RONUKE-214210 format. One record per residue (C-alpha): x, y, z; residue number from 1. Coordinates in steps of 0.1 Angstrom, whole numbers, plus 5000, padded with zeros to 4 digits. Layout:
N
+------+------+------+-----+
:    u :    v :    w :   k :
+------+------+------+-----+
:    X :    Y :    Z : NUM :
...
+------+------+------+-----+
//
This chain:
549
+------+------+------+-----+
:    u :    v :    w :   k :
+------+------+------+-----+
: 4986 : 4849 : 5190 :   1 :
: 4996 : 4847 : 5221 :   2 :
: 4986 : 4812 : 5226 :   3 :
: 5009 : 4803 : 5198 :   4 :
: 5041 : 4814 : 5220 :   5 :
: 5032 : 4788 : 5248 :   6 :
: 5055 : 4759 : 5255 :   7 :
: 5036 : 4728 : 5243 :   8 :
: 5072 : 4705 : 5245 :   9 :
: 5062 : 4692 : 5280 :  10 :
: 5044 : 4666 : 5284 :  11 :
: 5015 : 4661 : 5313 :  12 :
: 5029 : 4636 : 5337 :  13 :
: 5005 : 4620 : 5361 :  14 :
: 5022 : 4633 : 5398 :  15 :
: 5016 : 4665 : 5409 :  16 :
: 5052 : 4673 : 5407 :  17 :
: 5064 : 4703 : 5389 :  18 :
: 5083 : 4696 : 5356 :  19 :
: 5111 : 4712 : 5341 :  20 :
: 5114 : 4740 : 5316 :  21 :
: 5122 : 4729 : 5285 :  22 :
: 5153 : 4748 : 5272 :  23 :
: 5145 : 4766 : 5242 :  24 :
: 5169 : 4771 : 5211 :  25 :
: 5180 : 4804 : 5206 :  26 :
: 5160 : 4799 : 5174 :  27 :
: 5127 : 4788 : 5189 :  28 :
: 5133 : 4820 : 5206 :  29 :
: 5139 : 4842 : 5178 :  30 :
: 5110 : 4826 : 5161 :  31 :
: 5086 : 4832 : 5195 :  32 :
: 5095 : 4870 : 5197 :  33 :
: 5094 : 4874 : 5162 :  34 :
: 5053 : 4862 : 5163 :  35 :
: 5047 : 4872 : 5193 :  36 :
: 5018 : 4902 : 5191 :  37 :
: 5016 : 4929 : 5216 :  38 :
: 4982 : 4935 : 5235 :  39 :
: 4978 : 4969 : 5220 :  40 :
: 4981 : 4953 : 5184 :  41 :
: 4958 : 4921 : 5185 :  42 :
: 4934 : 4913 : 5164 :  43 :
: 4897 : 4913 : 5181 :  44 :
: 4866 : 4909 : 5163 :  45 :
: 4843 : 4934 : 5182 :  46 :
: 4867 : 4963 : 5182 :  47 :
: 4890 : 4958 : 5146 :  48 :
: 4920 : 4977 : 5144 :  49 :
: 4918 : 5015 : 5135 :  50 :
: 4935 : 5028 : 5106 :  51 :
: 4950 : 5062 : 5123 :  52 :
: 4973 : 5086 : 5105 :  53 :
: 5002 : 5078 : 5126 :  54 :
: 5001 : 5040 : 5111 :  55 :
: 4997 : 5051 : 5076 :  56 :
: 5028 : 5071 : 5077 :  57 :
: 5045 : 5043 : 5097 :  58 :
: 5035 : 5024 : 5062 :  59 :
: 5048 : 5048 : 5039 :  60 :
: 5082 : 5052 : 5058 :  61 :
: 5087 : 5012 : 5055 :  62 :
: 5078 : 5015 : 5017 :  63 :
: 5101 : 5041 : 5011 :  64 :
: 5132 : 5027 : 5027 :  65 :
: 5121 : 4986 : 5017 :  66 :
: 5118 : 4995 : 4980 :  67 :
: 5151 : 5016 : 4985 :  68 :
: 5169 : 4983 : 4984 :  69 :
: 5161 : 4975 : 4949 :  70 :
: 5178 : 5012 : 4935 :  71 :
: 5209 : 5016 : 4959 :  72 :
: 5232 : 5004 : 4929 :  73 :
: 5221 : 5025 : 4903 :  74 :
: 5241 : 5054 : 4905 :  75 :
: 5271 : 5040 : 4918 :  76 :
: 5276 : 5010 : 4893 :  77 :
: 5309 : 5023 : 4882 :  78 :
: 5321 : 5021 : 4914 :  79 :
: 5307 : 4981 : 4925 :  80 :
: 5324 : 4978 : 4889 :  81 :
: 5359 : 4989 : 4901 :  82 :
: 5355 : 4975 : 4934 :  83 :
: 5347 : 4939 : 4923 :  84 :
: 5368 : 4942 : 4892 :  85 :
: 5345 : 4938 : 4869 :  86 :
: 5337 : 4951 : 4835 :  87 :
: 5304 : 4977 : 4832 :  88 :
: 5287 : 4953 : 4812 :  89 :
: 5287 : 4922 : 4840 :  90 :
: 5284 : 4953 : 4865 :  91 :
: 5249 : 4961 : 4853 :  92 :
: 5236 : 4928 : 4863 :  93 :
: 5231 : 4941 : 4893 :  94 :
: 5199 : 4959 : 4888 :  95 :
: 5187 : 4939 : 4864 :  96 :
: 5192 : 4905 : 4888 :  97 :
: 5172 : 4929 : 4915 :  98 :
: 5144 : 4934 : 4895 :  99 :
: 5137 : 4899 : 4882 : 100 :
: 5137 : 4891 : 4923 : 101 :
: 5115 : 4915 : 4926 : 102 :
: 5088 : 4902 : 4903 : 103 :
: 5094 : 4868 : 4915 : 104 :
: 5083 : 4880 : 4947 : 105 :
: 5055 : 4899 : 4933 : 106 :
: 5041 : 4868 : 4917 : 107 :
: 5053 : 4840 : 4943 : 108 :
: 5054 : 4859 : 4976 : 109 :
: 5024 : 4890 : 4975 : 110 :
: 4994 : 4863 : 4967 : 111 :
: 5001 : 4842 : 5000 : 112 :
: 4990 : 4876 : 5021 : 113 :
: 4953 : 4860 : 5011 : 114 :
: 4960 : 4832 : 5028 : 115 :
: 4986 : 4839 : 5055 : 116 :
: 4983 : 4865 : 5086 : 117 :
: 4998 : 4894 : 5073 : 118 :
: 5013 : 4909 : 5106 : 119 :
: 5036 : 4877 : 5108 : 120 :
: 5046 : 4874 : 5072 : 121 :
: 5055 : 4910 : 5069 : 122 :
: 5072 : 4908 : 5098 : 123 :
: 5093 : 4877 : 5087 : 124 :
: 5103 : 4893 : 5057 : 125 :
: 5114 : 4919 : 5069 : 126 :
: 5136 : 4904 : 5092 : 127 :
: 5150 : 4880 : 5069 : 128 :
: 5158 : 4908 : 5040 : 129 :
: 5176 : 4928 : 5066 : 130 :
: 5195 : 4894 : 5080 : 131 :
: 5205 : 4884 : 5047 : 132 :
: 5214 : 4923 : 5035 : 133 :
: 5248 : 4920 : 5058 : 134 :
: 5261 : 4896 : 5034 : 135 :
: 5260 : 4925 : 5007 : 136 :
: 5277 : 4945 : 5036 : 137 :
: 5310 : 4922 : 5037 : 138 :
: 5311 : 4899 : 5005 : 139 :
: 5343 : 4906 : 4982 : 140 :
: 5328 : 4878 : 4958 : 141 :
: 5311 : 4895 : 4934 : 142 :
: 5289 : 4862 : 4923 : 143 :
: 5280 : 4862 : 4959 : 144 :
: 5269 : 4897 : 4955 : 145 :
: 5246 : 4893 : 4926 : 146 :
: 5229 : 4859 : 4943 : 147 :
: 5224 : 4881 : 4977 : 148 :
: 5209 : 4904 : 4954 : 149 :
: 5188 : 4887 : 4937 : 150 :
: 5176 : 4865 : 4971 : 151 :
: 5168 : 4900 : 4989 : 152 :
: 5151 : 4917 : 4960 : 153 :
: 5122 : 4886 : 4963 : 154 :
: 5116 : 4898 : 4995 : 155 :
: 5116 : 4933 : 4996 : 156 :
: 5080 : 4927 : 4986 : 157 :
: 5065 : 4937 : 5017 : 158 :
: 5053 : 4977 : 5008 : 159 :
: 5029 : 4954 : 4982 : 160 :
: 5013 : 4935 : 5010 : 161 :
: 5008 : 4964 : 5031 : 162 :
: 4988 : 4985 : 5008 : 163 :
: 4960 : 4958 : 5003 : 164 :
: 4961 : 4959 : 5040 : 165 :
: 4957 : 4998 : 5039 : 166 :
: 4926 : 4991 : 5016 : 167 :
: 4908 : 4965 : 5043 : 168 :
: 4919 : 4990 : 5071 : 169 :
: 4907 : 5023 : 5056 : 170 :
: 4871 : 5037 : 5052 : 171 :
: 4862 : 5036 : 5017 : 172 :
: 4856 : 5070 : 5016 : 173 :
: 4892 : 5074 : 5025 : 174 :
: 4907 : 5046 : 5010 : 175 :
: 4925 : 5070 : 4982 : 176 :
: 4939 : 5097 : 5006 : 177 :
: 4952 : 5064 : 5030 : 178 :
: 4968 : 5048 : 4994 : 179 :
: 4987 : 5081 : 4983 : 180 :
: 5004 : 5086 : 5015 : 181 :
: 5021 : 5045 : 5008 : 182 :
: 5026 : 5055 : 4975 : 183 :
: 5042 : 5087 : 4981 : 184 :
: 5064 : 5068 : 5001 : 185 :
: 5071 : 5039 : 4975 : 186 :
: 5082 : 5066 : 4950 : 187 :
: 5101 : 5087 : 4972 : 188 :
: 5123 : 5054 : 4979 : 189 :
: 5131 : 5049 : 4939 : 190 :
: 5140 : 5083 : 4944 : 191 :
: 5161 : 5090 : 4973 : 192 :
: 5180 : 5057 : 4970 : 193 :
: 5195 : 5075 : 4943 : 194 :
: 5202 : 5105 : 4958 : 195 :
: 5217 : 5088 : 4991 : 196 :
: 5235 : 5064 : 4971 : 197 :
: 5257 : 5090 : 4953 : 198 :
: 5260 : 5112 : 4978 : 199 :
: 5274 : 5088 : 5005 : 200 :
: 5295 : 5073 : 4980 : 201 :
: 5308 : 5100 : 4966 : 202 :
: 5326 : 5112 : 5002 : 203 :
: 5328 : 5078 : 5020 : 204 :
: 5322 : 5047 : 5004 : 205 :
: 5297 : 5027 : 4989 : 206 :
: 5298 : 5002 : 5018 : 207 :
: 5289 : 5027 : 5042 : 208 :
: 5256 : 5033 : 5017 : 209 :
: 5246 : 4993 : 5025 : 210 :
: 5248 : 4996 : 5060 : 211 :
: 5230 : 5022 : 5064 : 212 :
: 5203 : 5003 : 5043 : 213 :
: 5208 : 4974 : 5067 : 214 :
: 5199 : 4995 : 5098 : 215 :
: 5167 : 5013 : 5083 : 216 :
: 5158 : 4975 : 5076 : 217 :
: 5157 : 4965 : 5114 : 218 :
: 5140 : 5002 : 5122 : 219 :
: 5116 : 4990 : 5101 : 220 :
: 5112 : 4956 : 5117 : 221 :
: 5112 : 4971 : 5154 : 222 :
: 5085 : 4998 : 5147 : 223 :
: 5065 : 4973 : 5125 : 224 :
: 5068 : 4946 : 5157 : 225 :
: 5050 : 4977 : 5180 : 226 :
: 5025 : 4989 : 5155 : 227 :
: 5013 : 4967 : 5130 : 228 :
: 4979 : 4956 : 5136 : 229 :
: 4975 : 4921 : 5133 : 230 :
: 4944 : 4913 : 5106 : 231 :
: 4930 : 4873 : 5099 : 232 :
: 4939 : 4863 : 5063 : 233 :
: 4910 : 4868 : 5040 : 234 :
: 4910 : 4833 : 5025 : 235 :
: 4914 : 4798 : 5043 : 236 :
: 4899 : 4772 : 5019 : 237 :
: 4918 : 4783 : 4988 : 238 :
: 4957 : 4765 : 4984 : 239 :
: 4986 : 4780 : 4969 : 240 :
: 4983 : 4766 : 4936 : 241 :
: 4946 : 4773 : 4929 : 242 :
: 4950 : 4808 : 4943 : 243 :
: 4979 : 4814 : 4920 : 244 :
: 4954 : 4801 : 4893 : 245 :
: 4928 : 4826 : 4905 : 246 :
: 4953 : 4855 : 4897 : 247 :
: 4943 : 4849 : 4861 : 248 :
: 4906 : 4844 : 4868 : 249 :
: 4901 : 4874 : 4883 : 250 :
: 4922 : 4891 : 4860 : 251 :
: 4899 : 4880 : 4828 : 252 :
: 4868 : 4888 : 4845 : 253 :
: 4868 : 4924 : 4863 : 254 :
: 4869 : 4948 : 4834 : 255 :
: 4881 : 4971 : 4857 : 256 :
: 4911 : 4957 : 4866 : 257 :
: 4922 : 4949 : 4830 : 258 :
: 4916 : 4986 : 4819 : 259 :
: 4939 : 4997 : 4852 : 260 :
: 4964 : 4971 : 4844 : 261 :
: 4972 : 4984 : 4811 : 262 :
: 4971 : 5019 : 4820 : 263 :
: 4996 : 5009 : 4847 : 264 :
: 5014 : 4995 : 4819 : 265 :
: 5021 : 5023 : 4795 : 266 :
: 5023 : 5053 : 4824 : 267 :
: 5050 : 5032 : 4842 : 268 :
: 5071 : 5031 : 4807 : 269 :
: 5076 : 5070 : 4806 : 270 :
: 5090 : 5067 : 4841 : 271 :
: 5122 : 5044 : 4837 : 272 :
: 5123 : 5055 : 4800 : 273 :
: 5130 : 5089 : 4815 : 274 :
: 5155 : 5088 : 4845 : 275 :
: 5170 : 5061 : 4820 : 276 :
: 5178 : 5083 : 4795 : 277 :
: 5182 : 5121 : 4817 : 278 :
: 5218 : 5100 : 4826 : 279 :
: 5229 : 5102 : 4789 : 280 :
: 5212 : 5133 : 4786 : 281 :
: 5230 : 5154 : 4815 : 282 :
: 5266 : 5133 : 4809 : 283 :
: 5270 : 5147 : 4775 : 284 :
: 5273 : 5179 : 4760 : 285 :
: 5257 : 5210 : 4759 : 286 :
: 5256 : 5200 : 4801 : 287 :
: 5284 : 5174 : 4812 : 288 :
: 5272 : 5175 : 4843 : 289 :
: 5297 : 5154 : 4870 : 290 :
: 5275 : 5122 : 4884 : 291 :
: 5267 : 5145 : 4917 : 292 :
: 5248 : 5166 : 4903 : 293 :
: 5228 : 5141 : 4879 : 294 :
: 5223 : 5121 : 4911 : 295 :
: 5211 : 5151 : 4931 : 296 :
: 5187 : 5160 : 4901 : 297 :
: 5164 : 5132 : 4919 : 298 :
: 5156 : 5157 : 4942 : 299 :
: 5134 : 5175 : 4917 : 300 :
: 5111 : 5148 : 4922 : 301 :
: 5111 : 5143 : 4960 : 302 :
: 5090 : 5180 : 4962 : 303 :
: 5060 : 5165 : 4941 : 304 :
: 5059 : 5138 : 4964 : 305 :
: 5035 : 5158 : 4987 : 306 :
: 5009 : 5164 : 4958 : 307 :
: 4995 : 5130 : 4964 : 308 :
: 4980 : 5130 : 5000 : 309 :
: 4962 : 5166 : 4997 : 310 :
: 4949 : 5160 : 4959 : 311 :
: 4935 : 5129 : 4969 : 312 :
: 4916 : 5140 : 5000 : 313 :
: 4899 : 5165 : 4979 : 314 :
: 4898 : 5151 : 4945 : 315 :
: 4901 : 5112 : 4940 : 316 :
: 4883 : 5106 : 4973 : 317 :
: 4852 : 5126 : 4959 : 318 :
: 4851 : 5117 : 4924 : 319 :
: 4852 : 5085 : 4900 : 320 :
: 4889 : 5073 : 4897 : 321 :
: 4889 : 5073 : 4861 : 322 :
: 4886 : 5111 : 4867 : 323 :
: 4919 : 5112 : 4881 : 324 :
: 4936 : 5090 : 4856 : 325 :
: 4930 : 5111 : 4824 : 326 :
: 4941 : 5144 : 4845 : 327 :
: 4973 : 5122 : 4854 : 328 :
: 4978 : 5111 : 4818 : 329 :
: 4972 : 5151 : 4810 : 330 :
: 4994 : 5158 : 4837 : 331 :
: 5022 : 5133 : 4822 : 332 :
: 5019 : 5142 : 4787 : 333 :
: 5020 : 5181 : 4792 : 334 :
: 5055 : 5171 : 4808 : 335 :
: 5069 : 5145 : 4782 : 336 :
: 5062 : 5171 : 4756 : 337 :
: 5078 : 5200 : 4768 : 338 :
: 5109 : 5179 : 4782 : 339 :
: 5112 : 5163 : 4752 : 340 :
: 5110 : 5192 : 4726 : 341 :
: 5131 : 5219 : 4749 : 342 :
: 5152 : 5194 : 4770 : 343 :
: 5184 : 5194 : 4745 : 344 :
: 5189 : 5233 : 4747 : 345 :
: 5178 : 5245 : 4786 : 346 :
: 5179 : 5225 : 4816 : 347 :
: 5144 : 5240 : 4822 : 348 :
: 5128 : 5208 : 4799 : 349 :
: 5140 : 5181 : 4819 : 350 :
: 5130 : 5196 : 4850 : 351 :
: 5090 : 5203 : 4840 : 352 :
: 5091 : 5168 : 4827 : 353 :
: 5106 : 5153 : 4861 : 354 :
: 5079 : 5173 : 4880 : 355 :
: 5051 : 5163 : 4856 : 356 :
: 5061 : 5131 : 4853 : 357 :
: 5063 : 5124 : 4893 : 358 :
: 5027 : 5142 : 4897 : 359 :
: 5011 : 5124 : 4867 : 360 :
: 5022 : 5088 : 4879 : 361 :
: 5014 : 5096 : 4913 : 362 :
: 4979 : 5105 : 4905 : 363 :
: 4975 : 5079 : 4885 : 364 :
: 4986 : 5052 : 4902 : 365 :
: 4965 : 5062 : 4933 : 366 :
: 4930 : 5067 : 4915 : 367 :
: 4939 : 5028 : 4895 : 368 :
: 4944 : 5016 : 4931 : 369 :
: 4915 : 5031 : 4947 : 370 :
: 4893 : 5015 : 4923 : 371 :
: 4909 : 4982 : 4921 : 372 :
: 4905 : 4977 : 4959 : 373 :
: 4874 : 4976 : 4956 : 374 :
: 4867 : 4949 : 4933 : 375 :
: 4872 : 4920 : 4960 : 376 :
: 4882 : 4923 : 4993 : 377 :
: 4887 : 4888 : 5000 : 378 :
: 4915 : 4892 : 4971 : 379 :
: 4927 : 4924 : 4973 : 380 :
: 4970 : 4908 : 4974 : 381 :
: 4963 : 4889 : 4942 : 382 :
: 4940 : 4919 : 4926 : 383 :
: 4974 : 4942 : 4936 : 384 :
: 4996 : 4917 : 4922 : 385 :
: 4977 : 4916 : 4888 : 386 :
: 4982 : 4952 : 4888 : 387 :
: 5017 : 4954 : 4902 : 388 :
: 5031 : 4929 : 4878 : 389 :
: 5016 : 4949 : 4845 : 390 :
: 5032 : 4979 : 4858 : 391 :
: 5068 : 4964 : 4863 : 392 :
: 5066 : 4948 : 4829 : 393 :
: 5058 : 4985 : 4816 : 394 :
: 5090 : 4996 : 4837 : 395 :
: 5108 : 4967 : 4819 : 396 :
: 5098 : 4985 : 4786 : 397 :
: 5104 : 5014 : 4793 : 398 :
: 5141 : 5009 : 4805 : 399 :
: 5147 : 4985 : 4771 : 400 :
: 5129 : 5008 : 4748 : 401 :
: 5142 : 5038 : 4759 : 402 :
: 5178 : 5028 : 4761 : 403 :
: 5178 : 5016 : 4726 : 404 :
: 5157 : 5043 : 4712 : 405 :
: 5182 : 5073 : 4726 : 406 :
: 5212 : 5049 : 4712 : 407 :
: 5197 : 5053 : 4680 : 408 :
: 5182 : 5086 : 4675 : 409 :
: 5188 : 5109 : 4710 : 410 :
: 5168 : 5125 : 4736 : 411 :
: 5144 : 5133 : 4712 : 412 :
: 5135 : 5102 : 4698 : 413 :
: 5133 : 5083 : 4730 : 414 :
: 5110 : 5112 : 4744 : 415 :
: 5088 : 5108 : 4717 : 416 :
: 5084 : 5074 : 4720 : 417 :
: 5071 : 5084 : 4759 : 418 :
: 5046 : 5105 : 4744 : 419 :
: 5032 : 5076 : 4723 : 420 :
: 5032 : 5055 : 4751 : 421 :
: 5012 : 5082 : 4773 : 422 :
: 4986 : 5083 : 4741 : 423 :
: 4981 : 5044 : 4742 : 424 :
: 4972 : 5052 : 4783 : 425 :
: 4947 : 5078 : 4772 : 426 :
: 4928 : 5059 : 4744 : 427 :
: 4927 : 5028 : 4770 : 428 :
: 4907 : 5054 : 4795 : 429 :
: 4882 : 5067 : 4764 : 430 :
: 4875 : 5029 : 4760 : 431 :
: 4854 : 5025 : 4787 : 432 :
: 4836 : 5054 : 4808 : 433 :
: 4833 : 5059 : 4847 : 434 :
: 4801 : 5037 : 4853 : 435 :
: 4802 : 5013 : 4823 : 436 :
: 4797 : 4976 : 4840 : 437 :
: 4813 : 4955 : 4805 : 438 :
: 4845 : 4958 : 4787 : 439 :
: 4838 : 4989 : 4768 : 440 :
: 4813 : 5019 : 4762 : 441 :
: 4801 : 5047 : 4782 : 442 :
: 4771 : 5034 : 4796 : 443 :
: 4757 : 5044 : 4831 : 444 :
: 4765 : 5083 : 4822 : 445 :
: 4792 : 5102 : 4821 : 446 :
: 4790 : 5118 : 4860 : 447 :
: 4824 : 5121 : 4873 : 448 :
: 4813 : 5126 : 4907 : 449 :
: 4813 : 5094 : 4930 : 450 :
: 4775 : 5082 : 4936 : 451 :
: 4780 : 5065 : 4972 : 452 :
: 4798 : 5096 : 4989 : 453 :
: 4764 : 5105 : 5000 : 454 :
: 4752 : 5072 : 5019 : 455 :
: 4783 : 5070 : 5032 : 456 :
: 4783 : 5106 : 5047 : 457 :
: 4748 : 5099 : 5059 : 458 :
: 4756 : 5065 : 5073 : 459 :
: 4785 : 5080 : 5094 : 460 :
: 4761 : 5107 : 5105 : 461 :
: 4738 : 5081 : 5116 : 462 :
: 4763 : 5062 : 5136 : 463 :
: 4775 : 5091 : 5152 : 464 :
: 4743 : 5105 : 5160 : 465 :
: 4731 : 5074 : 5176 : 466 :
: 4763 : 5062 : 5197 : 467 :
: 4760 : 5099 : 5208 : 468 :
: 4723 : 5094 : 5220 : 469 :
: 4727 : 5061 : 5234 : 470 :
: 4760 : 5072 : 5251 : 471 :
: 4739 : 5104 : 5267 : 472 :
: 4711 : 5079 : 5277 : 473 :
: 4732 : 5057 : 5297 : 474 :
: 4753 : 5083 : 5314 : 475 :
: 4719 : 5100 : 5334 : 476 :
: 4705 : 5064 : 5340 : 477 :
: 4718 : 5071 : 5377 : 478 :
: 4690 : 5100 : 5380 : 479 :
: 4653 : 5093 : 5386 : 480 :
: 4649 : 5119 : 5362 : 481 :
: 4643 : 5110 : 5321 : 482 :
: 4670 : 5124 : 5302 : 483 :
: 4664 : 5142 : 5267 : 484 :
: 4682 : 5120 : 5249 : 485 :
: 4665 : 5088 : 5266 : 486 :
: 4632 : 5103 : 5258 : 487 :
: 4645 : 5107 : 5218 : 488 :
: 4652 : 5078 : 5216 : 489 :
: 4621 : 5065 : 5229 : 490 :
: 4607 : 5087 : 5198 : 491 :
: 4625 : 5070 : 5178 : 492 :
: 4611 : 5037 : 5187 : 493 :
: 4575 : 5053 : 5181 : 494 :
: 4586 : 5056 : 5142 : 495 :
: 4581 : 5018 : 5137 : 496 :
: 4605 : 4994 : 5122 : 497 :
: 4601 : 5008 : 5091 : 498 :
: 4621 : 5040 : 5096 : 499 :
: 4645 : 5023 : 5127 : 500 :
: 4654 : 5000 : 5104 : 501 :
: 4660 : 5023 : 5072 : 502 :
: 4694 : 5016 : 5071 : 503 :
: 4694 : 4979 : 5080 : 504 :
: 4737 : 4975 : 5080 : 505 :
: 4745 : 5008 : 5106 : 506 :
: 4718 : 4992 : 5130 : 507 :
: 4734 : 4959 : 5132 : 508 :
: 4772 : 4972 : 5134 : 509 :
: 4757 : 4991 : 5163 : 510 :
: 4736 : 4956 : 5180 : 511 :
: 4769 : 4936 : 5177 : 512 :
: 4788 : 4962 : 5193 : 513 :
: 4766 : 4968 : 5220 : 514 :
: 4765 : 4933 : 5226 : 515 :
: 4802 : 4928 : 5228 : 516 :
: 4805 : 4955 : 5252 : 517 :
: 4779 : 4934 : 5274 : 518 :
: 4797 : 4916 : 5306 : 519 :
: 4785 : 4906 : 5342 : 520 :
: 4746 : 4907 : 5345 : 521 :
: 4740 : 4936 : 5321 : 522 :
: 4715 : 4927 : 5300 : 523 :
: 4712 : 4937 : 5262 : 524 :
: 4691 : 4961 : 5247 : 525 :
: 4657 : 4950 : 5245 : 526 :
: 4645 : 4954 : 5210 : 527 :
: 4609 : 4937 : 5211 : 528 :
: 4595 : 4971 : 5208 : 529 :
: 4607 : 4978 : 5174 : 530 :
: 4594 : 4946 : 5163 : 531 :
: 4561 : 4948 : 5178 : 532 :
: 4557 : 4983 : 5160 : 533 :
: 4553 : 4996 : 5195 : 534 :
: 4571 : 5020 : 5220 : 535 :
: 4578 : 5004 : 5251 : 536 :
: 4604 : 5015 : 5278 : 537 :
: 4635 : 4992 : 5274 : 538 :
: 4666 : 4992 : 5297 : 539 :
: 4698 : 5013 : 5293 : 540 :
: 4717 : 4998 : 5316 : 541 :
: 4747 : 4992 : 5290 : 542 :
: 4752 : 5014 : 5262 : 543 :
: 4779 : 5016 : 5238 : 544 :
: 4811 : 5036 : 5247 : 545 :
: 4797 : 5035 : 5282 : 546 :
: 4806 : 5004 : 5296 : 547 :
: 4838 : 5013 : 5323 : 548 :
: 4863 : 4985 : 5304 : 549 :
+------+------+------+-----+
//
């Protein structure tokens, strides 16, 4: 990456006279700065980036306030209509175009995460979104506002590029926990945008809301520039059009993906249907709440966002994803049923429904993502595109159907439709078991505990044990005495090749790590004793973690 920032515009000269430095334009300087990777964020095959909790939280923060950009206009459409002197019907085109732009970005930009280096791609999109957003803050032309809303929505898909990266960086047995933090940030952004926009507009101006969003975009840009790790593309042979076509082939060749997409479609429809029709319920008798209080109602869902990470650590990471999906659907079904049939005469109904939908949807989404990211490591962005398109279509369907049924029959009928949507999701869950290899059935058993956990824990133990032994042996090489760790290593050699290679993946990883750590005249670990089945002295000049580098 560093080499890409060098200036190659100066030609080579036959004489030894120094060449005058080429003058770079402001655009070139900005591009070089944007694409430059700090030393600590560069990709090293011998030492791949580790997914720390701080980086996980940063991705969640970035996802929260990036997605929020799509929803700032929702509670202030009447204010925007008055500002631009247009009808409410024309003002409603603002969120419609935002959702349409987001769909375009999902389909045509997100798959590029499998072709490009995601660090540069994400930073470029964030920079472009933040810069174009200035137009939304200052324009006084409604048509220009609509066009800019669509353009910024197209490039607001960066969280959908970060989520597959989380799947690449996080270890499999902690993937659900890592994903839950980012997914919680996305759902939080959908809610906090409504609260922030409603409150700020009530006391200041809607333009202040948009300037705050502009500042947050550039804060995200700076933080990601400093801390987002570089990661190589997973595909270099595909072209853009064959990659788009592969989304369809991947979808129809993986039953897990089809099941997750259909569940996501029905479940997400209840979320948008509820939050859209809730405004009408609270604005009418017997509640007749003012817009500010309706906006603050979204704070109910903020607390439930904290449920995802601990639940993922304790449940989703230890059990099959389908178990958590079914549990999430049951939570949604319970809350929707209660809220639908008591919500017309007590606020307790909508409150219970809000909490249940947020918890249930979050649980199902995290579990679904944990399942589909295990399908193909080289196509996670395309897998994520297929899943998010189904979720997005479900959201559109929920908004359209919910509004129509509410206008025709009121709160109870629209809520009853949501009960039916969750029922459809549960049917799809029950059509295919967690260990079924085909499209329908429960072959493979009913067990809900993950079968790969013991293998993963044993692998982690062996990695830690052998690494500690080799470090101890390396530390004791300066003395003339044979350390206990070195004796233990020799005892392991005596076990023969069969036992020593019982975990070949771990052995290969340790070998490659040790070889990458060598420098100068240091010699690699001698493996002839293993190949011959005999225990012989082997040099321990260099051990993993004890190179002094």
